[in-house]
TORBA-508177 format. One record per residue (C-alpha): residue in one letter; x, y, z. Coordinates in steps of 0.25 Angstrom, whole numbers. Example, Ala and Ser with C-alpha at 12.3 -4.5 7.8 and 13.67 -1.06 7.14 Angstrom:
BEGIN
REC aa     u     v     w
REC  a    49   -18    31
REC  s    55    -4    29
***
This chain:
BEGIN
REC aa     u     v     w
REC  m   -62    75  -110
REC  a   -60    60  -114
REC  a   -47    53  -109
REC  t   -36    51  -119
REC  t   -31    37  -121
REC  v   -16    36  -122
REC  p   -13    25  -132
REC  a    -4    14  -128
REC  p    10    15  -134
REC  s    12     6  -146
REC  p    22    -5  -145
REC  s    36    -1  -149
REC  f    50    -7  -149
REC  g    53     1  -137
REC  n    43    -5  -128
REC  r    45   -19  -134
REC  a    60   -18  -132
REC  p    61   -23  -118
REC  g    53   -35  -120
REC  l    59   -39  -133
REC  l    73   -37  -127
REC  l    69   -46  -116
REC  a    63   -57  -125
REC  a    76   -56  -134
REC  a    86   -57  -122
REC  i    78   -70  -117
REC  a    77   -75  -131
REC  l    92   -74  -133
REC  a    94   -82  -120
REC  a    84   -92  -124
REC  l    91   -94  -138
REC  g   104   -97  -130
REC  l    98  -107  -121
REC  g    91  -113  -134
REC  r   105  -115  -140
REC  l   109  -122  -127
REC  a    97  -131  -126
REC  p    92  -132  -141
REC  l    82  -143  -136
REC  v    74  -132  -129
REC  g    78  -121  -138
REC  g    77  -106  -138
REC  p    62  -104  -140
REC  v    59  -112  -127
REC  f    70  -105  -119
REC  g    64   -92  -124
REC  i    50   -95  -119
REC  v    55  -101  -105
REC  l    65   -89  -103
REC  g    54   -80  -106
REC  i    44   -86   -96
REC  l    54   -86   -85
REC  v    58   -72   -87
REC  r    43   -68   -88
REC  n    39   -75   -75
REC  l    52   -73   -67
REC  f    55   -59   -70
REC  a    42   -53   -75
REC  p    47   -43   -85
REC  s    40   -29   -84
REC  g    30   -24   -94
REC  q    40   -16  -102
REC  f    44   -30  -108
REC  t    30   -34  -112
REC  p    28   -27  -126
REC  g    41   -33  -131
REC  i    38   -47  -125
REC  q    24   -47  -132
REC  f    30   -42  -145
REC  a    41   -53  -145
REC  g    31   -64  -141
REC  k    22   -60  -153
REC  q    28   -52  -164
REC  i    42   -58  -163
REC  l    37   -72  -163
REC  q    30   -69  -176
REC  w    43   -63  -182
REC  s    50   -76  -178
REC  i    40   -84  -186
REC  i    41   -75  -198
REC  a    56   -76  -197
REC  l    55   -92  -197
REC  g    47   -90  -210
REC  f    60   -86  -217
REC  g    66  -100  -214
REC  l    54  -108  -220
REC  s    50  -109  -234
REC  l    35  -108  -238
REC  d    36  -122  -243
REC  q    39  -127  -229
REC  v    28  -118  -223
REC  a    17  -123  -233
REC  r    22  -138  -231
REC  t    22  -137  -216
REC  g     8  -130  -215
REC  l     2  -141  -224
REC  e     9  -152  -216
REC  s     5  -147  -203
REC  l   -10  -144  -206
REC  s   -16  -157  -203
REC  v    -9  -157  -189
REC  t   -13  -143  -187
REC  l   -28  -145  -190
REC  v   -28  -157  -181
REC  t   -22  -151  -169
REC  i   -31  -138  -170
REC  t   -43  -147  -171
REC  v   -38  -155  -159
REC  a   -35  -142  -151
REC  f   -49  -137  -152
REC  l   -56  -150  -149
REC  a   -47  -152  -137
REC  a   -49  -137  -132
REC  w   -64  -140  -134
REC  g   -65  -153  -127
REC  l   -55  -151  -116
REC  g   -60  -137  -113
REC  r   -74  -142  -111
REC  a   -69  -153  -102
REC  l   -61  -143   -94
REC  k   -73  -133   -94
REC  v   -64  -122  -101
REC  h   -74  -112  -107
REC  d   -75  -110  -123
REC  k   -66   -98  -125
REC  l   -55  -103  -117
REC  k   -56  -117  -124
REC  i   -55  -110  -138
REC  l   -43  -101  -134
REC  i   -35  -113  -129
REC  g   -39  -121  -141
REC  v   -36  -111  -151
REC  g   -23  -108  -144
REC  t   -19  -122  -144
REC  a   -24  -125  -158
REC  i   -18  -113  -166
REC  c    -7  -104  -160
REC  g    -8  -102  -145
REC  g    -9   -88  -140
REC  s   -10   -82  -154
REC  a   -23   -90  -157
REC  i   -29   -86  -143
REC  a   -26   -72  -146
REC  a   -33   -73  -160
REC  v   -46   -80  -155
REC  t   -47   -71  -143
REC  p   -54   -59  -151
REC  i   -64   -70  -156
REC  l   -67   -77  -143
REC  k   -66   -65  -134
REC  p   -62   -73  -122
REC  d   -59   -67  -108
REC  e   -44   -63  -106
REC  h   -43   -73   -95
REC  d   -47   -84  -105
REC  t   -36   -79  -115
REC  a   -26   -79  -105
REC  f   -29   -93  -101
REC  a   -28   -98  -115
REC  i   -15   -91  -118
REC  s    -9   -95  -105
REC  t   -13  -110  -107
REC  i    -8  -110  -122
REC  f     5  -103  -118
REC  l     7  -114  -107
REC  f     7  -125  -117
REC  n    15  -117  -127
REC  l    26  -117  -117
REC  v    24  -132  -114
REC  a    25  -135  -129
REC  v    37  -127  -131
REC  l    44  -135  -120
REC  l    38  -148  -122
REC  f    36  -150  -137
REC  p    51  -151  -142
REC  l    54  -161  -131
REC  l    42  -169  -135
REC  g    46  -168  -149
REC  h    60  -174  -147
REC  l    54  -185  -138
REC  l    44  -189  -149
REC  h    55  -188  -159
REC  l    47  -179  -168
REC  s    53  -174  -181
REC  d    55  -159  -183
REC  l    43  -158  -192
REC  g    35  -167  -183
REC  f    38  -158  -171
REC  g    36  -145  -179
REC  l    22  -150  -183
REC  w    19  -154  -168
REC  a    24  -141  -162
REC  g    17  -133  -173
REC  t     3  -139  -171
REC  a     3  -142  -156
REC  i    10  -130  -150
REC  n     2  -117  -149
REC  d     9  -104  -150
REC  t    18  -101  -162
REC  s    29   -97  -152
REC  s    28  -111  -145
REC  v    28  -119  -158
REC  v    41  -111  -163
REC  a    48  -113  -150
REC  a    45  -128  -149
REC  g    47  -131  -164
REC  y    61  -124  -164
REC  s    65  -130  -151
REC  f    63  -144  -158
REC  s    71  -140  -171
REC  k    71  -129  -181
REC  e    64  -138  -191
REC  a    53  -141  -181
REC  g    52  -126  -178
REC  d    50  -122  -193
REC  y    40  -133  -195
REC  a    32  -130  -182
REC  t    32  -115  -185
REC  i    25  -117  -199
REC  v    15  -127  -193
REC  k    12  -117  -182
REC  l    10  -106  -191
REC  t     1  -114  -200
REC  r    -7  -118  -188
REC  a    -8  -103  -183
REC  t   -15   -99  -196
REC  l   -27  -107  -192
REC  i   -30   -97  -181
REC  i   -37   -89  -193
REC  p   -48  -100  -196
REC  i   -49  -103  -181
REC  c   -51   -88  -177
REC  l   -61   -87  -189
REC  a   -69   -99  -184
REC  l   -69   -94  -170
REC  a   -74   -80  -174
REC  f   -85   -87  -182
REC  a   -89   -96  -170
REC  v   -89   -84  -160
REC  a   -97   -76  -170
REC  w  -107   -87  -172
REC  r  -108   -90  -157
REC  e  -110   -76  -153
REC  k  -120   -74  -165
REC  k  -111   -62  -170
REC  q  -105   -60  -184
REC  g   -91   -61  -179
REC  a   -81   -57  -169
REC  s   -79   -42  -170
REC  d   -64   -42  -167
REC  f   -60   -54  -175
REC  s   -49   -50  -185
REC  l   -43   -60  -194
REC  k   -32   -50  -197
REC  k   -29   -49  -182
REC  i   -28   -64  -179
REC  f   -20   -68  -192
REC  p    -6   -72  -189
REC  w     1   -63  -199
REC  f    15   -68  -195
REC  i    12   -81  -202
REC  l    11   -73  -215
REC  w    24   -67  -213
REC  f    30   -81  -210
REC  l    25   -85  -223
REC  v    31   -73  -230
REC  a    45   -76  -223
REC  s    43   -90  -228
REC  a    40   -85  -242
REC  v    53   -77  -242
REC  r    61   -89  -238
REC  t    54   -97  -249
REC  a    58   -87  -259
REC  g    72   -88  -256
REC  l    74   -74  -250
REC  v    80   -78  -237
REC  p    95   -81  -239
REC  a    99   -95  -233
REC  a   111   -87  -226
REC  i   101   -79  -217
REC  q    91   -90  -214
REC  p    98   -95  -201
REC  a    98   -81  -196
REC  i    84   -79  -199
REC  h    81   -92  -191
REC  m    89   -87  -180
REC  a    82   -74  -179
REC  a    68   -82  -180
REC  e    73   -91  -168
REC  f    77   -79  -160
REC  l    64   -72  -163
REC  i    56   -84  -159
REC  v    64   -85  -145
REC  v    61   -70  -143
REC  a    46   -72  -145
REC  l    46   -85  -136
REC  t    53   -78  -125
REC  a    43   -66  -126
REC  i    32   -76  -125
REC  g    38   -82  -113
REC  l    40   -68  -107
REC  s    25   -67  -108
REC  a    21   -79  -101
REC  n    15   -77   -87
REC  l    16   -91   -80
REC  r     7   -86   -68
REC  r    -4   -83   -78
REC  m    -2   -96   -85
REC  a    -3  -103   -72
REC  s   -16   -96   -68
REC  t   -24  -100   -81
REC  g   -30  -112   -73
REC  a   -30  -127   -76
REC  r   -41  -129   -86
REC  p   -36  -120   -97
REC  i   -22  -126   -96
REC  l   -28  -140   -96
REC  l   -36  -137  -108
REC  g   -23  -131  -115
REC  l   -15  -143  -111
REC  g   -26  -153  -117
REC  v   -27  -145  -130
REC  w   -12  -144  -132
REC  a   -10  -159  -129
REC  a   -21  -162  -139
REC  v   -15  -154  -150
REC  s    -1  -159  -147
REC  i    -5  -174  -147
REC  s   -14  -172  -159
REC  s    -3  -165  -167
REC  l     7  -177  -165
REC  l    -4  -187  -168
REC  v    -7  -181  -181
REC  q     7  -180  -185
REC  l     9  -195  -181
REC  v    -3  -198  -190
REC  i     2  -190  -202
REC  g    17  -194  -200
REC  q    23  -181  -197
REC  l    30  -183  -184
***
């Protein structure tokens, strides 16, 4: 008789509750600290407190489903909630204003990943993973191209750990540098939106600088994130051509498309149509801020410092070089076009 396979239980609120409650409790503390130290801000405190709790107390596996849900799904909800505070005119104008900087920084990221990766003798798949993660949207982009490239799990862990390391550095460093460079709110938002990898880190850095910078950085980042679609298509065709196949069998545009961006636009359309009363807009923004801090706290709770330390020097040097090239090129392009 064939053995019967027992299906794994589907995720539910019950098994997510411990992790969600832990992330929410830490997020409340982070918000309080953010009010006391607004230059640092609640989002940064959320990441830092999450990392400290994860690496000092090592929460048990019962917290994992809720933490994972908060780090991905609640982050997307927070972005959608922000859409209720932004009109479509703002979204379209910001997307067009940032497009030139975005295209330049993406090109620089891939060229730097290829050149530095070759000099550091990092193999092709890891170079592409780090290049895509830095150019587009960090771990989400790496996850999107993994079914196409089919790298070893070890390479994927290397790339994600490296990207996360510089996301953390960016959240802590960018707002301070922005003030030292006397960047405007829009100038900083454009810099953060084009030079920081993950959406969560862009949001954290942007709103740590100012609300206006956060709004602008969020739209710039979402515009940049949509470019994962042509990047994935190009990689799929390149892999298919290289391997003399018709295409990657498990490549799915529907699977990789960032659908929350469409819902962000729907929320923005609702605001544009005047369907969001002015009286409740502050409450919506506060809810969005809390959701952001919960999501960032969960990302901190997922960070394993030991694994990050074990990734080795060459991928970290590659990630540092690509990130620095993107950050500097973004500022240079803004200087040239007068958007600082």
